[in-house]
Residue frames as a rotation matrix with the C-alpha (Angstrom) as fourth column:
MET 1
-0.861 -0.233 0.452 104.97
0.495 -0.589 0.639 96.96
0.118 0.774 0.623 124.63
GLU 2
0.156 0.988 0.020 101.42
0.954 -0.155 0.255 98.23
0.255 -0.021 -0.967 126.04
LYS 3
0.394 0.052 -0.918 102.89
0.557 -0.807 0.194 101.50
-0.731 -0.588 -0.347 127.50
LEU 4
-0.732 -0.666 -0.145 104.33
0.306 -0.511 0.803 102.60
-0.609 0.544 0.578 124.23
SER 5
0.083 0.754 -0.651 102.52
-0.608 -0.480 -0.633 104.67
-0.790 0.448 0.419 121.66
ASP 6
0.752 0.228 0.619 101.60
0.306 0.711 -0.633 103.09
-0.584 0.665 0.465 118.40
SER 7
0.861 -0.501 -0.090 104.27
-0.321 -0.397 -0.860 105.16
0.396 0.769 -0.502 116.55
ALA 8
0.077 -0.892 0.446 106.85
-0.991 -0.021 0.129 103.99
-0.106 -0.452 -0.886 119.01
LYS 9
0.227 0.138 0.964 105.83
-0.237 0.968 -0.083 100.41
-0.945 -0.209 0.252 118.67
LEU 10
0.987 0.051 0.151 106.11
0.146 0.093 -0.985 100.79
-0.064 0.994 0.084 114.86
ALA 11
0.562 -0.823 0.081 109.54
-0.791 -0.563 -0.238 102.30
0.241 0.069 -0.968 115.39
LEU 12
-0.056 -0.600 0.798 110.64
-0.807 0.498 0.318 99.40
-0.588 -0.626 -0.512 117.46
ILE 13
0.540 0.369 0.756 109.28
0.117 0.857 -0.502 96.90
-0.833 0.359 0.420 114.96
LYS 14
0.957 -0.282 -0.076 111.15
-0.174 -0.341 -0.924 98.74
0.234 0.897 -0.375 112.14
LEU 15
0.269 -0.905 0.329 114.29
-0.963 -0.263 0.064 98.62
0.028 -0.335 -0.942 114.14
ILE 16
0.035 -0.165 0.986 114.06
-0.399 0.902 0.166 94.92
-0.916 -0.399 -0.034 114.86
HIS 17
0.822 0.327 0.467 113.01
0.292 0.462 -0.837 94.13
-0.490 0.824 0.285 111.26
THR 18
0.793 -0.591 -0.150 115.97
-0.528 -0.543 -0.653 96.18
0.304 0.597 -0.742 109.97
ALA 19
-0.104 -0.777 0.621 118.46
-0.928 0.300 0.220 94.33
-0.357 -0.553 -0.753 112.34
ILE 20
0.213 0.142 0.967 117.16
0.012 0.989 -0.148 90.95
-0.977 0.043 0.209 111.22
TRP 21
0.978 0.200 0.054 117.25
0.061 -0.032 -0.998 92.00
-0.198 0.979 -0.044 107.58
CYS 22
0.503 -0.864 0.021 120.94
-0.860 -0.503 -0.089 93.11
0.088 0.027 -0.996 108.08
VAL 23
-0.182 -0.586 0.789 121.92
-0.646 0.677 0.353 89.76
-0.741 -0.446 -0.502 109.43
LEU 24
0.368 0.356 0.859 120.18
0.282 0.838 -0.468 87.80
-0.886 0.414 0.208 106.73
ALA 25
0.973 -0.169 -0.156 121.49
-0.215 -0.425 -0.879 90.12
0.082 0.889 -0.450 103.97
SER 26
0.184 -0.952 0.245 125.02
-0.962 -0.123 0.245 89.55
-0.203 -0.281 -0.938 105.44
ALA 27
-0.014 -0.107 0.994 124.50
-0.168 0.980 0.103 85.79
-0.986 -0.165 -0.032 105.46
ILE 28
0.828 0.416 0.376 123.48
0.295 0.249 -0.923 85.92
-0.477 0.875 0.084 101.84
PHE 29
0.705 -0.690 -0.162 126.69
-0.678 -0.590 -0.438 87.97
0.207 0.418 -0.885 100.94
TYR 30
-0.063 -0.871 0.486 128.75
-0.887 0.272 0.372 85.73
-0.457 -0.408 -0.790 102.87
ILE 31
0.448 0.246 0.860 127.30
0.216 0.903 -0.371 82.47
-0.868 0.352 0.352 101.09
LEU 32
0.996 -0.016 0.083 128.06
0.079 -0.181 -0.980 84.24
0.031 0.983 -0.179 97.79
TYR 33
0.455 -0.883 0.116 131.57
-0.883 -0.464 -0.072 85.16
0.117 -0.069 -0.991 98.88
ALA 34
0.000 -0.407 0.914 132.26
-0.501 0.791 0.352 81.63
-0.866 -0.457 -0.204 100.20
GLY 35
0.633 0.277 0.723 131.09
0.379 0.703 -0.601 80.17
-0.675 0.655 0.340 96.81
ILE 36
0.943 -0.309 -0.128 133.06
-0.286 -0.548 -0.786 82.60
0.172 0.778 -0.605 94.70
PHE 37
0.182 -0.930 0.319 136.32
-0.923 -0.273 -0.269 82.27
0.338 -0.245 -0.909 96.70
ASP 38
0.303 -0.071 -0.950 136.08
0.072 0.996 -0.052 78.58
0.950 -0.053 0.307 97.82
ARG 39
-0.723 -0.483 0.495 135.84
-0.431 -0.245 -0.869 79.44
0.540 -0.841 -0.031 101.42
VAL 40
0.277 0.876 -0.395 133.27
-0.326 0.472 0.819 76.95
0.904 -0.098 0.417 102.40
ASN 41
-0.824 -0.560 -0.088 133.34
-0.083 0.274 -0.958 76.41
0.560 -0.782 -0.273 106.27
PRO 42
-0.495 0.728 -0.474 130.88
0.868 0.445 -0.222 75.73
0.049 -0.521 -0.852 109.06
LEU 43
-0.638 0.314 -0.703 129.87
0.047 -0.896 -0.443 79.46
-0.768 -0.315 0.557 109.10
VAL 44
-0.809 0.267 -0.525 128.61
-0.573 -0.156 0.804 79.16
0.132 0.951 0.279 105.52
TRP 45
-0.606 0.638 -0.474 126.39
0.383 0.757 0.530 76.20
0.697 0.140 -0.703 106.49
LEU 46
-0.567 0.454 -0.688 125.03
0.664 -0.242 -0.707 78.29
-0.487 -0.858 -0.165 109.44
CYS 47
-0.684 0.290 -0.670 124.25
-0.446 -0.892 0.069 81.10
-0.577 0.346 0.740 107.14
ILE 48
-0.772 0.468 -0.431 122.48
-0.201 0.463 0.863 78.56
0.604 0.752 -0.264 104.75
GLY 49
-0.627 0.500 -0.597 120.61
0.728 0.650 -0.220 77.31
0.278 -0.572 -0.772 107.62
LEU 50
-0.599 0.327 -0.731 119.46
0.284 -0.767 -0.575 80.80
-0.749 -0.552 0.366 108.62
ILE 51
-0.753 0.341 -0.563 118.18
-0.642 -0.569 0.514 81.48
-0.145 0.748 0.647 105.14
PHE 52
-0.735 0.485 -0.473 116.30
0.073 0.750 0.657 78.23
0.674 0.449 -0.587 105.00
ILE 53
-0.511 0.525 -0.680 114.65
0.825 0.077 -0.561 79.12
-0.242 -0.848 -0.472 108.30
GLU 54
-0.637 0.314 -0.704 113.72
-0.262 -0.947 -0.185 82.48
-0.725 0.066 0.685 106.94
ALA 55
-0.810 0.300 -0.504 112.38
-0.523 0.023 0.852 81.01
0.267 0.954 0.139 103.79
THR 56
-0.607 0.595 -0.526 110.26
0.600 0.778 0.188 78.43
0.521 -0.202 -0.830 105.88
VAL 57
-0.531 0.467 -0.707 108.84
0.489 -0.513 -0.706 81.43
-0.692 -0.720 0.044 108.08
LEU 58
-0.655 0.246 -0.714 107.96
-0.583 -0.767 0.270 83.31
-0.481 0.593 0.646 104.94
PHE 59
-0.768 0.423 -0.481 106.28
-0.177 0.581 0.794 80.34
0.616 0.695 -0.371 103.43
VAL 60
-0.590 0.526 -0.613 104.24
0.807 0.390 -0.443 79.67
0.006 -0.756 -0.655 106.62
CYS 61
-0.272 0.435 -0.859 103.21
0.249 -0.830 -0.499 83.30
-0.929 -0.350 0.118 106.64
LYS 62
0.607 0.591 0.531 102.11
0.678 -0.037 -0.734 83.23
-0.415 0.805 -0.423 102.91
TRP 63
-0.037 -0.817 0.576 105.34
0.966 -0.176 -0.188 84.92
0.255 0.549 0.796 101.88
LYS 64
0.537 0.260 0.803 104.69
-0.031 -0.945 0.326 87.89
0.843 -0.200 -0.499 104.19
CYS 65
-0.680 -0.702 -0.209 107.19
0.188 0.109 -0.976 88.66
0.708 -0.703 0.058 107.03
PRO 66
0.019 0.654 -0.757 105.64
0.883 0.344 0.319 88.37
0.469 -0.674 -0.571 110.40
LEU 67
-0.505 -0.301 -0.809 107.00
0.685 -0.710 -0.164 91.70
-0.525 -0.637 0.565 111.42
THR 68
-0.924 0.357 0.138 105.15
-0.137 -0.644 0.752 93.37
0.357 0.676 0.644 108.49
ILE 69
-0.214 0.915 -0.343 102.03
0.419 0.403 0.814 91.70
0.883 0.030 -0.469 109.66
LEU 70
-0.006 0.061 -0.998 102.65
0.999 -0.048 -0.009 92.88
-0.049 -0.997 -0.061 113.18
GLY 71
-0.834 -0.413 -0.367 103.55
0.356 -0.910 0.215 96.51
-0.422 0.049 0.905 112.01
GLN 72
-0.655 0.647 0.390 100.32
0.257 -0.295 0.920 96.80
0.711 0.703 0.027 110.12
LYS 73
0.142 0.751 -0.645 98.56
0.915 0.149 0.376 96.90
0.378 -0.643 -0.666 113.49
TYR 74
0.198 -0.120 -0.973 100.33
0.648 -0.729 0.222 100.24
-0.735 -0.674 -0.067 114.34
ALA 75
-0.810 -0.557 -0.183 100.68
0.257 -0.618 0.743 102.02
-0.527 0.555 0.644 111.09
ASN 76
0.155 0.845 -0.511 98.34
-0.144 -0.493 -0.858 104.31
-0.977 0.206 0.045 109.34
ASP 77
0.466 -0.212 -0.859 100.37
-0.884 -0.155 -0.442 104.14
-0.039 0.965 -0.260 106.03
THR 78
0.414 -0.325 0.851 101.17
-0.119 0.907 0.404 100.58
-0.903 -0.268 0.336 104.96
SER 79
0.878 -0.116 -0.464 102.88
-0.477 -0.143 -0.867 101.48
0.034 0.983 -0.181 101.71
ILE 80
0.679 -0.665 -0.309 106.00
0.364 0.671 -0.646 99.64
0.637 0.326 0.698 100.58
GLY 81
-0.250 -0.960 0.123 108.66
0.402 -0.218 -0.889 99.82
0.881 -0.173 0.441 103.24
PHE 82
0.436 0.463 0.772 106.52
-0.395 -0.672 0.626 101.18
0.809 -0.578 -0.110 106.11
ASP 83
0.959 0.235 0.160 107.88
-0.258 0.477 0.841 98.49
0.121 -0.847 0.517 108.42
ILE 84
0.478 -0.877 0.049 111.65
0.845 0.475 0.245 98.56
-0.238 -0.076 0.968 107.74
PHE 85
0.565 -0.411 -0.715 114.32
-0.213 -0.910 0.355 101.19
-0.797 -0.048 -0.602 107.50
LEU 86
-0.407 -0.597 0.691 115.12
0.631 0.364 0.686 100.57
-0.661 0.715 0.229 103.74
PRO 87
-0.775 0.136 -0.618 114.67
-0.502 -0.727 0.469 102.54
-0.385 0.673 0.631 100.70
ALA 88
0.234 0.937 0.259 111.21
-0.552 0.348 -0.758 101.80
-0.800 0.034 0.599 99.13
TRP 89
0.413 -0.039 -0.910 112.77
-0.882 0.229 -0.411 100.47
0.224 0.973 0.061 95.97
LEU 90
-0.718 -0.668 -0.195 114.92
-0.531 0.708 -0.466 97.94
0.450 -0.231 -0.863 97.91
ALA 91
-0.671 0.475 0.570 112.05
-0.433 0.373 -0.820 96.95
-0.602 -0.797 -0.044 100.17
LYS 92
0.392 0.813 -0.429 109.86
-0.797 0.067 -0.600 96.39
-0.460 0.578 0.675 97.10
ASN 93
0.539 -0.323 -0.778 112.61
-0.607 0.491 -0.625 94.14
0.584 0.809 0.068 95.40
ASN 94
0.014 -0.630 0.777 114.05
-0.968 0.185 0.168 92.65
-0.250 -0.754 -0.607 98.38
LYS 95
0.483 0.217 0.848 112.75
-0.211 0.969 -0.128 88.98
-0.850 -0.117 0.513 97.87
ALA 96
0.991 0.048 0.125 113.70
0.092 0.433 -0.897 88.98
-0.097 0.900 0.425 94.26
ILE 97
0.496 -0.860 0.119 117.22
-0.679 -0.469 -0.564 90.58
0.541 0.199 -0.817 94.67
PHE 98
-0.092 -0.546 0.833 118.17
-0.971 0.233 0.045 88.51
-0.219 -0.805 -0.552 97.76
SER 99
0.600 0.462 0.653 116.62
-0.337 0.887 -0.317 85.28
-0.726 -0.029 0.687 96.42
ALA 100
0.931 -0.357 -0.073 118.69
0.038 0.293 -0.955 85.42
0.363 0.887 0.286 93.23
LEU 101
0.128 -0.939 0.321 121.89
-0.817 -0.283 -0.502 86.24
0.562 -0.198 -0.803 95.13
PHE 102
0.089 -0.064 0.994 121.25
-0.806 0.581 0.109 83.39
-0.585 -0.811 0.000 97.63
ALA 103
0.903 0.305 0.304 120.58
-0.089 0.823 -0.561 80.93
-0.421 0.479 0.770 94.71
ILE 104
0.684 -0.708 -0.179 123.77
-0.321 -0.072 -0.944 81.86
0.656 0.703 -0.276 93.01
GLY 105
-0.161 -0.705 0.691 125.79
-0.975 0.003 -0.223 81.55
0.155 -0.709 -0.688 96.32
PHE 106
0.298 0.266 0.917 124.11
-0.606 0.795 -0.034 78.31
-0.738 -0.545 0.398 97.23
VAL 107
0.997 0.020 0.068 124.74
0.035 0.702 -0.712 76.63
-0.062 0.712 0.699 93.90
LEU 108
0.335 -0.942 0.033 128.40
-0.497 -0.206 -0.843 77.84
0.800 0.266 -0.537 94.02
VAL 109
-0.134 -0.354 0.926 128.83
-0.978 0.201 -0.065 76.51
-0.163 -0.913 -0.373 97.48
LEU 110
0.653 0.422 0.628 127.38
-0.360 0.903 -0.233 73.22
-0.666 -0.074 0.742 96.38
TRP 111
0.916 -0.356 -0.186 129.59
-0.114 0.214 -0.970 73.12
0.385 0.910 0.155 93.31
ARG 112
0.114 -0.914 0.390 132.63
-0.833 -0.302 -0.464 73.69
0.541 -0.272 -0.796 95.58
VAL 113
-0.164 -0.086 0.983 131.72
-0.882 0.459 -0.107 70.80
-0.442 -0.884 -0.151 97.86
LEU 114
0.682 0.588 0.436 130.60
-0.325 0.777 -0.540 68.32
-0.656 0.227 0.720 95.33
């Protein structure tokens, strides 16, 4: 990444961050779907595993995404959402919204299998 300008590096970080966010958001919605409609299968457990890995990464990084930390090196403006292609309100409330959806889905999945 040394030959890229800072703005190109930030754009690449935003693209990667957004792609990862889409995968994780999809995983959470799938967990919720599986819990509601009793469709628990190996993919659900893979999705749950991905979310636990993400939670571990965030915990280790003091609840800050490593891509946000990396993006700060290349950004002049580090306001909410500078590091991802999401609306600012969603970037700001992302953890609260998706943690709640995951918790509901996870409880429903556990309820289905126990």
